[in-house]
MILOFI-726368 format. One record per residue: residue in one letter; chain; x, y, z of N, C-alpha, C in turn. Coordinates in pm, 1 decimal. Layout:
REC   code   unit        n_X        n_Y        n_Z       ca_X       ca_Y       ca_Z        c_X        c_Y        c_Z
REC      a      A          X          Y          Z          X          Y          Z          X          Y          Z
...
This chain:
REC   code   unit        n_X        n_Y        n_Z       ca_X       ca_Y       ca_Z        c_X        c_Y        c_Z
REC      m      A    -2645.9    12331.3    16986.7    -2621.0    12460.2    17049.7    -2695.6    12569.2    16974.8
REC      t      A    -2769.4    12653.0    17049.2    -2852.0    12753.8    16984.0    -2801.5    12895.5    17004.6
REC      g      A    -2701.2    12913.2    17087.2    -2652.3    13047.9    17114.3    -2565.6    13099.4    17002.4
REC      t      A    -2541.3    13227.6    17005.8    -2452.3    13289.3    16908.8    -2338.0    13355.3    16982.6
REC      r      A    -2226.9    13369.2    16915.2    -2115.1    13441.2    16973.2    -2146.0    13589.8    16979.2
REC      p      A    -2084.7    13661.8    17071.9    -2108.8    13806.3    17078.3    -2079.1    13872.6    16944.5
REC      n      A    -2168.8    13964.2    16905.6    -2153.4    14043.0    16782.9    -2169.9    13962.0    16654.8
REC      t      A    -2211.2    13834.5    16666.1    -2238.2    13755.2    16546.6    -2374.4    13794.3    16490.3
REC      p      A    -2382.5    13836.9    16364.7    -2512.0    13877.1    16308.5    -2610.4    13760.8    16310.0
REC      r      A    -2733.3    13791.3    16342.7    -2835.6    13687.5    16341.2    -2878.4    13658.3    16197.0
REC      i      A    -2925.4    13536.4    16175.9    -2974.8    13497.1    16043.9    -3116.1    13551.6    16028.9
REC      r      A    -3134.5    13637.5    15929.6    -3264.5    13699.6    15906.2    -3351.6    13605.0    15823.8
REC      v      A    -3467.8    13568.8    15879.0    -3553.9    13467.2    15819.0    -3690.0    13525.7    15785.4
REC      l      A    -3736.4    13498.5    15664.2    -3872.6    13530.0    15622.4    -3948.6    13399.4    15608.5
REC      i      A    -4068.7    13393.0    15664.5    -4150.3    13271.8    15659.6    -4264.0    13292.9    15561.2
REC      a      A    -4279.8    13200.8    15466.5    -4386.8    13210.8    15367.0    -4470.0    13083.3    15368.9
REC      d      A    -4596.6    13096.2    15409.1    -4689.0    12982.3    15413.6    -4830.7    13037.7    15413.0
REC      d      A    -4921.5    12971.6    15340.0    -5057.2    13023.9    15330.6    -5141.4    12991.5    15453.8
REC      q      A    -5092.5    12909.0    15545.6    -5167.7    12874.6    15665.6    -5117.2    12956.1    15784.8
REC      p      A    -5203.4    13040.7    15843.6    -5159.4    13124.6    15955.7    -5101.4    13045.1    16072.2
REC      l      A    -5159.6    12930.4    16103.5    -5110.0    12851.4    16215.3    -4969.2    12799.0    16188.1
REC      v      A    -4942.3    12763.3    16062.7    -4808.8    12715.0    16028.4    -4708.5    12829.5    16038.7
REC      r      A    -4744.3    12946.2    15985.4    -4653.7    13060.7    15995.2    -4623.1    13093.6    16140.3
REC      r      A    -4726.9    13095.4    16223.1    -4706.2    13129.2    16363.3    -4623.6    13022.1    16432.9
REC      g      A    -4650.3    12896.2    16399.4    -4573.4    12788.3    16460.8    -4426.2    12795.0    16426.0
REC      l      A    -4396.0    12821.0    16299.3    -4255.9    12832.3    16258.1    -4189.5    12951.1    16326.4
REC      s      A    -4263.3    13061.8    16337.4    -4207.0    13178.7    16403.1    -4179.5    13150.6    16550.8
REC      l      A    -4271.1    13080.1    16616.7    -4252.1    13048.3    16758.2    -4135.6    12952.7    16780.1
REC      i      A    -4109.5    12867.1    16680.3    -3994.2    12776.5    16689.5    -3863.5    12854.5    16679.0
REC      l      A    -3859.1    12949.3    16584.4    -3732.9    13016.9    16553.8    -3704.7    13137.3    16643.3
REC      s      A    -3805.6    13211.7    16681.3    -3784.4    13339.0    16750.5    -3706.8    13327.7    16881.6
REC      p      A    -3728.1    13224.2    16963.4    -3652.1    13217.2    17088.7    -3502.5    13192.3    17069.5
REC      d      A    -3464.1    13145.5    16952.4    -3322.9    13115.3    16926.0    -3250.1    13244.8    16892.6
REC      p      A    -3149.1    13282.4    16971.6    -3081.0    13410.7    16947.4    -3004.1    13417.4    16816.9
REC      s      A    -2987.6    13303.7    16748.2    -2916.1    13306.8    16620.6    -3007.4    13342.0    16503.4
REC      f      A    -3139.8    13351.0    16528.5    -3235.5    13382.5    16422.7    -3310.6    13510.4    16453.8
REC      e      A    -3349.0    13580.9    16347.2    -3439.8    13694.4    16357.6    -3547.0    13677.8    16250.3
REC      v      A    -3670.6    13651.7    16292.1    -3780.9    13640.3    16197.5    -3823.1    13782.0    16158.7
REC      v      A    -3795.4    13818.9    16034.5    -3816.1    13957.9    15992.2    -3951.4    13980.2    15927.1
REC      g      A    -4023.3    13871.3    15893.1    -4152.7    13889.2    15830.6    -4220.0    13757.7    15800.3
REC      e      A    -4350.4    13766.9    15770.1    -4429.8    13649.9    15733.0    -4511.7    13684.7    15608.8
REC      a      A    -4520.1    13588.7    15517.0    -4595.5    13609.2    15393.0    -4697.8    13497.7    15377.6
REC      e      A    -4814.7    13531.2    15321.5    -4921.3    13432.7    15308.7    -4931.8    13374.8    15168.0
REC      d      A    -4852.1    13423.5    15074.2    -4848.3    13365.6    14940.1    -4714.7    13400.2    14876.1
REC      g      A    -4688.9    13340.5    14760.7    -4559.2    13358.8    14697.1    -4533.0    13501.0    14651.8
REC      a      A    -4636.3    13567.6    14601.3    -4617.9    13705.1    14555.4    -4580.4    13796.0    14671.9
REC      q      A    -4646.9    13777.3    14784.4    -4614.4    13857.5    14902.3    -4474.2    13824.7    14952.2
REC      a      A    -4435.5    13698.8    14942.8    -4300.5    13660.0    14985.1    -4194.7    13732.1    14902.5
REC      v      A    -4216.2    13738.7    14771.2    -4120.2    13807.3    14684.5    -4114.3    13955.0    14719.0
REC      a      A    -4231.8    14018.2    14736.7    -4235.1    14160.9    14767.6    -4165.9    14190.5    14900.5
REC      l      A    -4192.3    14108.2    15002.3    -4130.2    14129.6    15132.6    -3980.0    14104.6    15127.9
REC      a      A    -3940.5    14001.2    15052.9    -3797.0    13971.0    15043.8    -3721.4    14084.3    14975.3
REC      r      A    -3780.5    14144.4    14874.7    -3715.6    14257.4    14807.7    -3698.8    14375.1    14903.3
REC      r      A    -3795.4    14393.0    14994.7    -3790.2    14506.8    15086.8    -3706.9    14476.9    15211.2
REC      l      A    -3720.8    14354.9    15265.9    -3657.8    14322.8    15393.8    -3519.8    14259.0    15380.3
REC      r      A    -3490.1    14204.1    15261.2    -3360.3    14141.3    15235.1    -3323.6    14035.6    15340.1
REC      p      A    -3408.7    13933.7    15356.9    -3374.6    13826.8    15451.3    -3258.7    13743.2    15399.2
REC      d      A    -3192.6    13673.7    15489.6    -3086.4    13580.5    15449.1    -3146.2    13452.0    15394.5
REC      v      A    -3255.2    13406.1    15457.2    -3318.5    13279.1    15420.5    -3469.6    13297.6    15418.4
REC      v      A    -3533.3    13244.7    15315.2    -3679.1    13237.2    15310.9    -3719.7    13091.4    15330.3
REC      v      A    -3798.2    13066.2    15434.3    -3856.1    12933.1    15455.2    -3986.8    12932.8    15377.4
REC      m      A    -3988.3    12859.2    15265.6    -4091.4    12875.7    15162.8    -4177.3    12750.2    15146.6
REC      d      A    -4306.1    12763.4    15181.0    -4400.1    12656.6    15148.6    -4410.7    12646.5    14996.5
REC      i      A    -4417.3    12525.8    14945.3    -4419.3    12508.6    14800.5    -4556.8    12536.0    14741.8
REC      r      A    -4661.5    12489.0    14809.3    -4796.4    12501.5    14754.2    -4867.9    12618.6    14821.0
REC      m      A    -4875.9    12730.5    14748.7    -4941.8    12850.8    14798.8    -5022.5    12915.2    14687.3
REC      p      A    -5123.1    12995.3    14723.9    -5202.9    13064.1    14620.5    -5128.6    13183.8    14562.4
REC      v      A    -5191.4    13244.4    14461.3    -5143.0    13363.4    14390.8    -5015.6    13331.1    14312.9
REC      l      A    -4907.5    13298.8    14383.3    -4782.2    13254.9    14321.5    -4728.0    13143.8    14409.3
REC      d      A    -4710.5    13024.3    14350.5    -4665.4    12912.6    14434.2    -4517.9    12927.3    14468.7
REC      g      A    -4470.0    12836.2    14553.7    -4332.7    12845.3    14600.1    -4229.8    12829.0    14490.9
REC      v      A    -4262.5    12753.7    14387.1    -4169.1    12736.3    14275.8    -4151.7    12868.3    14201.6
REC      g      A    -4263.9    12931.6    14167.7    -4256.3    13059.6    14098.1    -4189.5    13166.0    14183.1
REC      a      A    -4222.1    13167.0    14312.6    -4161.9    13265.6    14402.1    -4012.3    13243.7    14414.3
REC      t      A    -3969.9    13118.8    14419.4    -3826.9    13087.7    14428.0    -3753.2    13137.9    14304.4
REC      g      A    -3812.9    13115.3    14187.6    -3751.7    13164.3    14064.4    -3739.6    13315.8    14062.3
REC      e      A    -3844.6    13384.1    14111.0    -3840.4    13531.0    14117.4    -3729.6    13577.5    14211.0
REC      l      A    -3715.5    13511.8    14325.7    -3613.6    13551.4    14422.5    -3474.0    13525.9    14367.6
REC      a      A    -3456.2    13412.7    14299.2    -3324.7    13382.7    14242.9    -3283.2    13488.4    14141.5
REC      a      A    -3381.5    13543.6    14070.2    -3350.9    13642.7    13967.1    -3333.8    13783.0    14023.3
REC      t      A    -3407.1    13815.7    14130.6    -3411.1    13954.5    14175.4    -3348.4    13978.8    14312.8
REC      v      A    -3338.1    13873.6    14395.0    -3274.7    13887.0    14527.1    -3174.5    13773.2    14541.8
REC      p      A    -3068.3    13773.8    14461.5    -2978.6    13657.3    14454.9    -2908.9    13625.2    14586.8
REC      g      A    -2896.8    13721.2    14676.4    -2833.0    13692.6    14804.3    -2921.5    13619.3    14902.2
REC      c      A    -3048.7    13604.8    14869.6    -3145.3    13537.3    14956.1    -3151.9    13389.8    14918.7
REC      r      A    -3141.3    13302.9    15017.7    -3144.6    13159.5    14992.7    -3277.6    13101.2    15039.1
REC      v      A    -3329.9    13006.4    14960.7    -3463.4    12951.1    14986.2    -3453.4    12809.1    15038.7
REC      l      A    -3522.5    12784.5    15151.0    -3542.3    12649.5    15202.5    -3687.6    12614.3    15177.1
REC      a      A    -3712.6    12519.1    15087.5    -3848.7    12482.8    15049.6    -3907.4    12384.2    15150.2
REC      l      A    -4035.6    12400.3    15178.6    -4108.0    12309.8    15267.5    -4222.0    12244.1    15191.7
REC      s      A    -4250.3    12118.7    15225.9    -4363.2    12049.6    15165.1    -4425.3    11954.4    15265.9
REC      t      A    -4556.2    11937.1    15255.9    -4625.8    11839.9    15340.6    -4589.1    11698.9    15299.5
REC      f      A    -4553.2    11679.6    15174.0    -4528.6    11546.6    15119.9    -4381.1    11527.4    15086.7
REC      d      A    -4324.5    11412.7    15125.7    -4186.0    11381.7    15092.0    -4167.2    11375.2    14940.9
REC      m      A    -4261.6    11310.6    14872.3    -4248.6    11289.7    14728.4    -4340.8    11387.2    14656.4
REC      d      A    -4296.0    11505.6    14640.0    -4376.4    11613.7    14584.8    -4310.9    11664.2    14457.1
REC      e      A    -4385.5    11658.6    14346.2    -4327.1    11700.2    14219.2    -4282.8    11845.9    14220.4
REC      y      A    -4342.8    11926.0    14308.8    -4304.4    12065.3    14317.7    -4164.1    12082.5    14374.3
REC      v      A    -4117.4    11983.4    14449.5    -3986.6    11996.5    14513.4    -3876.1    12008.8    14409.9
REC      v      A    -3875.4    11919.8    14311.8    -3773.8    11927.0    14207.8    -3787.1    12057.8    14130.4
REC      g      A    -3911.3    12102.1    14106.9    -3930.0    12230.5    14040.7    -3868.0    12343.8    14120.2
REC      a      A    -3883.3    12339.3    14252.8    -3825.3    12443.4    14337.1    -3673.4    12438.1    14334.6
REC      l      A    -3617.1    12317.7    14335.6    -3471.9    12304.2    14329.7    -3419.0    12354.7    14195.8
REC      r      A    -3489.1    12323.8    14089.0    -3449.5    12375.4    13957.5    -3455.9    12528.2    13956.1
REC      a      A    -3556.4    12582.2    14024.3    -3575.5    12727.2    14022.3    -3472.7    12800.9    14106.8
REC      g      A    -3402.1    12726.6    14192.3    -3298.0    12792.0    14270.7    -3303.2    12768.8    14419.6
REC      a      A    -3399.3    12688.2    14469.1    -3403.2    12658.9    14612.3    -3276.0    12585.5    14652.8
REC      c      A    -3231.6    12612.3    14773.3    -3107.3    12552.0    14821.8    -3131.5    12425.8    14903.3
REC      g      A    -3257.4    12390.2    14924.2    -3284.3    12270.1    14999.8    -3432.6    12243.5    15012.6
REC      f      A    -3462.1    12128.3    15068.5    -3599.9    12084.8    15086.6    -3613.0    12016.8    15221.0
REC      l      A    -3722.6    12046.5    15292.0    -3748.5    11986.6    15421.7    -3896.4    11952.4    15430.3
REC      p      A    -3930.7    11830.2    15473.2    -4071.9    11798.5    15497.5    -4125.2    11879.5    15614.7
REC      k      A    -4254.7    11910.4    15612.0    -4312.6    11991.4    15718.3    -4319.4    11918.6    15852.0
REC      d      A    -4308.8    11786.9    15849.9    -4313.5    11713.8    15976.5    -4174.8    11698.0    16038.6
REC      s      A    -4076.0    11771.2    15986.9    -3942.1    11767.2    16045.9    -3944.8    11827.4    16186.2
REC      s      A    -3847.4    11790.2    16266.1    -3840.0    11840.4    16403.1    -3793.1    11985.2    16404.7
REC      p      A    -3822.6    12059.1    16512.2    -3770.0    12195.7    16524.6    -3618.0    12200.2    16513.1
REC      e      A    -3550.6    12098.5    16568.0    -3404.6    12093.8    16560.0    -3357.9    12079.8    16415.8
REC      d      A    -3428.3    11996.3    16337.8    -3392.2    11978.4    16197.1    -3415.2    12107.2    16117.9
REC      l      A    -3525.0    12177.8    16150.6    -3552.3    12303.5    16082.7    -3442.0    12405.2    16109.8
REC      s      A    -3404.2    12419.3    16236.1    -3299.4    12515.4    16271.7    -3167.4    12479.6    16204.0
REC      a      A    -3134.3    12350.7    16205.5    -3009.5    12306.6    16142.9    -3013.2    12330.8    15992.7
REC      a      A    -3129.3    12306.8    15929.8    -3141.6    12326.1    15785.5    -3124.3    12472.9    15748.0
REC      i      A    -3181.4    12562.9    15826.6    -3167.0    12705.8    15798.0    -3020.9    12746.1    15808.2
REC      r      A    -2952.6    12696.8    15910.7    -2810.4    12729.9    15924.9    -2729.7    12674.5    15807.6
REC      t      A    -2762.8    12553.2    15764.4    -2690.5    12490.6    15653.6    -2709.8    12569.1    15524.9
REC      v      A    -2834.3    12605.6    15496.8    -2865.1    12682.3    15376.0    -2797.0    12819.4    15381.4
REC      h      A    -2800.6    12882.3    15497.0    -2737.8    13013.4    15512.4    -2587.6    13005.6    15489.2
REC      a      A    -2527.1    12891.0    15525.6    -2383.1    12872.5    15507.7    -2345.1    12842.5    15363.1
REC      g      A    -2444.9    12828.0    15275.8    -2416.5    12806.0    15134.4    -2418.3    12661.6    15090.0
REC      e      A    -2467.7    12572.0    15176.8    -2472.1    12430.5    15141.7    -2614.5    12388.5    15108.5
REC      a      A    -2627.3    12280.0    15032.6    -2758.5    12220.8    15006.7    -2799.0    12136.3    15126.9
REC      v      A    -2927.5    12138.1    15160.3    -2972.0    12071.5    15281.6    -3049.0    11943.3    15253.1
REC      v      A    -3072.8    11909.7    15126.2    -3145.6    11788.7    15092.3    -3056.0    11667.3    15114.6
REC      a      A    -3104.4    11570.9    15190.6    -3028.5    11447.3    15210.7    -3008.5    11378.6    15076.6
REC      p      A    -2887.0    11331.2    15046.8    -2859.2    11276.2    14913.7    -2957.2    11168.5    14868.4
REC      r      A    -2993.4    11075.5    14956.2    -3080.7    10966.4    14910.4    -3225.8    11010.4    14897.1
REC      l      A    -3267.8    11108.5    14978.3    -3400.3    11164.4    14959.5    -3406.7    11237.3    14826.8
REC      l      A    -3302.6    11314.2    14796.8    -3296.9    11383.4    14668.5    -3300.5    11283.7    14553.7
REC      t      A    -3228.1    11172.6    14567.7    -3226.9    11071.1    14463.1    -3366.1    11015.4    14440.0
REC      r      A    -3439.9    10987.9    14548.4    -3575.6    10934.9    14532.9    -3666.7    11036.4    14464.6
REC      l      A    -3653.8    11163.2    14502.9    -3736.3    11266.2    14440.5    -3709.8    11275.6    14291.0
REC      i      A    -3581.8    11279.6    14256.0    -3545.9    11294.7    14115.0    -3586.0    11171.9    14035.3
REC      s      A    -3563.5    11053.2    14091.8    -3595.7    10931.3    14018.1    -3744.4    10921.3    13990.3
REC      t      A    -3826.2    10985.9    14074.9    -3970.2    10983.1    14056.0    -4017.7    11089.3    13958.3
REC      y      A    -3957.2    11209.1    13961.9    -4015.2    11322.1    13891.4    -3933.7    11380.5    13777.8
REC      v      A    -3802.2    11368.4    13774.9    -3724.9    11438.2    13672.8    -3762.0    11391.6    13533.3
REC      r      A    -3782.5    11262.1    13518.9    -3819.0    11210.1    13387.4    -3966.6    11170.9    13382.9
REC      a      A    -4051.9    11254.9    13440.7    -4195.4    11231.6    13434.6    -4237.9    11224.2    13288.1
REC      p      A    -4337.3    11137.5    13254.6    -4372.5    11114.7    13114.1    -4404.3    11240.9    13036.3
REC      h      A    -4465.2    11340.1    13100.9    -4507.1    11458.6    13026.0    -4409.4    11574.1    13040.2
REC      g      A    -4297.2    11548.9    13104.9    -4199.9    11656.1    13123.5    -4123.1    11684.0    12995.7
REC      a      A    -4091.3    11808.7    12973.7    -4014.0    11845.1    12855.4    -3870.0    11799.1    12871.2
REC      s      A    -3811.5    11754.6    12761.6    -3671.7    11713.2    12764.8    -3582.3    11834.6    12784.7
REC      q      A    -3488.6    11823.6    12878.4    -3400.6    11935.4    12907.3    -3269.0    11920.0    12830.5
REC      p      A    -3212.0    12028.5    12782.9    -3083.6    12020.2    12713.6    -2972.2    11990.5    12812.7
REC      l      A    -2859.3    11943.2    12759.9    -2743.2    11923.1    12845.6    -2704.5    12053.7    12911.9
REC      p      A    -2674.5    12050.7    13043.0    -2639.3    12175.0    13110.2    -2505.1    12231.4    13067.4
REC      t      A    -2420.1    12146.0    13010.2    -2289.1    12191.1    12966.2    -2233.1    12087.4    12871.1
REC      d      A    -2129.6    12121.9    12800.0    -2057.5    12025.5    12718.6    -1980.1    11933.8    12812.7
REC      l      A    -2017.1    11803.9    12813.2    -1950.5    11711.6    12905.1    -1801.1    11704.2    12877.8
REC      g      A    -1758.2    11747.0    12759.9    -1615.9    11746.8    12729.6    -1537.2    11843.2    12816.4
REC      e      A    -1605.6    11938.9    12879.2    -1537.9    12032.5    12967.8    -1498.4    11967.0    13100.0
REC      l      A    -1565.3    11858.3    13134.1    -1534.3    11787.3    13257.0    -1427.0    11681.9    13230.9
REC      t      A    -1334.9    11669.0    13324.1    -1235.6    11562.2    13311.9    -1302.1    11429.1    13341.3
REC      p      A    -1244.2    11316.4    13298.1    -1302.4    11185.7    13330.0    -1323.1    11165.2    13480.3
REC      r      A    -1231.1    11213.2    13561.7    -1246.1    11198.0    13705.8    -1361.9    11282.3    13758.4
REC      e      A    -1378.0    11401.9    13703.6    -1490.1    11485.5    13745.6    -1623.4    11422.1    13707.2
REC      v      A    -1629.9    11361.3    13589.7    -1752.1    11292.7    13549.1    -1783.5    11179.6    13645.4
REC      e      A    -1681.2    11105.7    13688.1    -1703.0    10995.5    13780.9    -1751.4    11046.5    13916.9
REC      v      A    -1692.2    11155.0    13965.7    -1736.5    11214.0    14092.9    -1881.0    11261.7    14080.4
REC      w      A    -1912.0    11326.1    13969.2    -2048.3    11374.5    13943.9    -2147.2    11258.1    13942.9
REC      r      A    -2109.6    11148.6    13876.7    -2198.2    11031.9    13869.8    -2222.8    10974.3    14008.5
REC      l      A    -2117.6    10960.9    14087.9    -2133.0    10905.2    14222.3    -2216.8    10997.6    14310.5
REC      m      A    -2195.8    11127.9    14296.6    -2276.9    11224.3    14370.5    -2424.6    11206.4    14336.4
REC      a      A    -2453.9    11187.5    14207.2    -2592.4    11177.2    14162.1    -2658.9    11047.4    14204.6
REC      t      A    -2581.3    10943.7    14232.8    -2641.0    10818.0    14277.5    -2659.2    10813.1    14428.0
REC      g      A    -2630.3    10923.6    14496.4    -2664.1    10934.0    14636.5    -2550.2    10925.8    14734.1
REC      l      A    -2426.1    10916.7    14687.1    -2312.2    10906.5    14778.0    -2274.0    11043.7    14831.9
REC      d      A    -2236.8    11048.3    14960.2    -2186.1    11173.0    15015.0    -2036.2    11181.7    14989.0
REC      n      A    -1972.9    11290.2    15034.1    -1831.8    11312.3    15002.1    -1741.9    11201.9    15057.4
REC      a      A    -1769.2    11156.2    15179.4    -1686.4    11051.7    15239.4    -1698.5    10920.5    15161.6
REC      e      A    -1819.7    10889.8    15116.4    -1840.6    10766.2    15039.7    -1773.1    10775.2    14902.7
REC      i      A    -1780.2    10891.8    14839.7    -1712.1    10909.0    14711.6    -1561.5    10891.9    14729.9
REC      a      A    -1507.1    10952.4    14835.5    -1364.6    10939.7    14863.2    -1325.4    10794.0    14883.7
REC      h      A    -1408.9    10719.4    14955.7    -1380.7    10577.0    14979.7    -1381.9    10498.5    14849.7
REC      d      A    -1482.7    10522.5    14766.0    -1495.2    10446.8    14641.2    -1381.5    10476.9    14544.4
REC      l      A    -1333.7    10601.0    14543.6    -1230.8    10640.2    14446.9    -1090.1    10637.5    14507.0
REC      h      A    -1082.5    10603.3    14637.2     -952.1    10594.6    14705.2     -877.3    10727.8    14700.0
REC      i      A     -952.5    10835.1    14729.0     -893.3    10968.3    14735.7     -939.7    11033.0    14866.0
REC      s      A     -884.1    11148.3    14899.4     -920.4    11215.1    15023.8    -1050.9    11292.4    15007.1
REC      v      A    -1116.7    11319.9    15120.3    -1240.3    11397.9    15117.5    -1212.6    11538.5    15065.9
REC      s      A    -1099.2    11596.4    15102.3    -1067.0    11730.6    15054.0    -1051.4    11732.8    14902.0
REC      t      A     -995.9    11624.8    14846.5     -984.4    11616.7    14700.4    -1121.9    11607.3    14636.6
REC      v      A    -1211.9    11531.1    14697.9    -1349.1    11522.2    14648.1    -1412.8    11660.4    14647.5
REC      k      A    -1394.1    11736.6    14756.2    -1451.3    11871.0    14763.4    -1397.0    11960.6    14652.1
REC      n      A    -1268.2    11945.8    14621.4    -1210.2    12025.2    14512.8    -1272.5    11989.4    14378.8
REC      y      A    -1291.2    11857.6    14356.1    -1356.0    11814.9    14231.8    -1497.7    11871.6    14223.3
REC      i      A    -1570.4    11866.8    14333.5    -1709.3    11912.0    14332.8    -1717.0    12062.3    14305.7
REC      t      A    -1626.1    12138.7    14363.2    -1622.1    12282.5    14335.3    -1601.1    12308.1    14186.7
REC      s      A    -1510.1    12231.9    14126.3    -1484.2    12247.0    13983.4    -1605.8    12206.7    13900.9
REC      i      A    -1672.3    12097.7    13942.1    -1791.3    12050.9    13871.1    -1900.4    12156.7    13875.0
REC      f      A    -1922.3    12216.3    13993.2    -2023.7    12320.8    14005.0    -1995.6    12434.1    13906.8
REC      g      A    -1869.2    12475.0    13898.5    -1833.8    12583.9    13809.2    -1857.5    12550.0    13663.4
REC      k      A    -1819.0    12428.9    13623.2    -1833.3    12390.2    13482.5    -1978.8    12366.0    13443.0
REC      l      A    -2060.6    12320.2    13540.1    -2202.1    12297.0    13511.1    -2285.3    12423.4    13528.2
REC      d      A    -2223.9    12527.1    13587.1    -2294.9    12650.6    13618.4    -2413.8    12622.9    13710.1
REC      v      A    -2388.3    12543.8    13815.8    -2487.4    12520.0    13919.7    -2428.9    12569.1    14051.1
REC      r      A    -2514.4    12597.9    14147.5    -2462.2    12657.8    14269.0    -2458.1    12564.8    14389.0
REC      d      A    -2517.8    12443.2    14376.8    -2511.6    12353.1    14490.3    -2532.3    12208.8    14445.2
REC      r      A    -2522.4    12118.8    14541.0    -2530.3    11975.9    14513.5    -2665.3    11936.4    14453.9
REC      a      A    -2771.8    11997.9    14505.8    -2904.6    11963.9    14457.3    -2915.9    11987.9    14307.5
REC      q      A    -2872.9    12105.3    14261.8    -2882.5    12135.9    14119.1    -2787.7    12049.3    14037.5
REC      a      A    -2673.2    12012.6    14093.2    -2579.6    11926.0    14021.3    -2638.0    11787.4    13999.7
REC      v      A    -2708.7    11735.6    14100.2    -2769.6    11603.2    14086.6    -2880.8    11606.7    13982.9
REC      i      A    -2963.5    11710.3    13986.6    -3068.8    11723.2    13885.5    -3007.4    11731.0    13746.1
REC      a      A    -2898.4    11806.3    13731.8    -2832.4    11817.4    13601.7    -2782.4    11681.7    13553.2
REC      a      A    -2737.4    11597.2    13646.1    -2688.8    11464.6    13607.5    -2800.6    11380.3    13548.5
REC      y      A    -2919.9    11388.6    13607.2    -3033.5    11314.9    13552.3    -3077.0    11371.9    13418.4
REC      e      A    -3082.7    11503.6    13410.2    -3130.4    11566.0    13287.0    -3032.1    11547.5    13172.1
REC      s      A    -2903.0    11531.7    13203.9    -2803.6    11513.2    13098.4    -2797.4    11369.1    13050.7
REC      g      A    -2861.2    11277.5    13126.6    -2852.9    11136.8    13091.2    -2733.0    11065.7    13150.7
REC      l      A    -2654.7    11133.6    13234.0    -2537.5    11070.5    13295.7    -2579.7    10954.3    13384.3
REC      v      A    -2689.3    10971.5    13456.4    -2749.0    10863.7    13533.8    -2896.0    10858.1    13499.3
REC      t      A    -2961.2    10746.9    13530.0    -3100.9    10728.9    13494.3    -3184.8    10707.3    13618.5
REC      a      A    -3313.3    10734.8    13604.8    -3404.2    10717.3    13717.6    -3407.8    10573.0    13763.9
REC      r      A    -3405.8    10479.5    13671.2    -3415.4    10339.5    13709.5    -3298.0    10299.4    13797.5
REC      a      A    -3179.5    10346.9    13765.1    -3061.7    10311.0    13844.6    -3069.0    10367.2    13984.2
REC      a      A    -3139.6    10478.0    13999.5    -3140.1    10545.1    14129.3    -3246.8    10493.4    14223.9
REC      t      A    -3345.1    10413.9    14174.7    -3452.0    10372.9    14261.7    -3408.0    10267.1    14359.4
REC      g      A    -3300.1    10201.0    14331.5    -3244.4    10106.5    14426.2    -3126.5    10167.2    14496.5
REC      n      A    -3054.3    10082.6    14571.4    -2937.2    10131.7    14643.3    -2815.0    10120.6    14554.1
REC      p      A    -2747.3    10231.5    14522.4    -2636.5    10226.5    14427.9    -2518.8    10144.1    14474.8
REC      r      A    -2510.4    10122.5    14606.1    -2394.7    10051.2    14655.6    -2421.6     9904.0    14674.6
REC      g      A    -2552.5     9866.8    14668.9    -2583.8     9725.7    14680.6    -2560.5     9669.6    14818.9
REC      d      A    -2562.1     9753.3    14925.4    -2533.8     9703.3    15058.4    -2661.0     9688.2    15143.3
REC      g      A    -2775.3     9705.0    15075.3    -2902.1     9684.4    15144.3    -2949.3     9805.7    15221.4
REC      n      A    -2875.1     9912.6    15223.3    -2912.8    10031.5    15296.6    -2972.9    10132.9    15201.0
REC      t      A    -3104.8    10146.3    15203.7    -3173.1    10238.2    15112.9    -3220.0    10363.2    15183.2
REC      a      A    -3185.0    10377.7    15308.7    -3229.7    10495.2    15383.7    -3151.8    10618.1    15340.7
């Protein structure tokens, strides 16, 4: 459903991509939908930051690889200076080292550029609602490939693990291995609402704002390892 209820504010979207055809295509996809308002287009990261500071969009659809200032740098600038603006990162490649950099910098999700218009619209709504839009197993593959890259600097623990209860550590570990809330609830024999409560507490103690950053923190803290994540954590043959 693409309509909005009467008097429902539209989601203000800024599009940032160095290719004019891509910017125009994204605008043509979103503009007919009454739930979106495309407020501007930027051709590089620096322009995206400047426009976002002036236009105050709700969501920036941000290409990762751009001149002047790439999407990672622009995302970091927006997180620091326009905290109410949420970033949906785009990449031509599923396995792009810049994606994890963008998530670390504060992006709320990642979408391949070959995604469908429906997926793009749904992702913008999800990000605007405050949720991470990266599919858990896609995120796991990205992190397992890039978080512990040979030349990457070692990251400090995001928090004292002693602040987390044993149950919270277990929920965090399962989240990082690619399980969604329903799967975590099934494995731990608890309700989905209880899982959500644990995750809210985990976010607060780790000082992260969404699932994507929590999963990255799990890898960087050593709670889970890249090798464990390259296969299917449940062993049921489903790696999708």
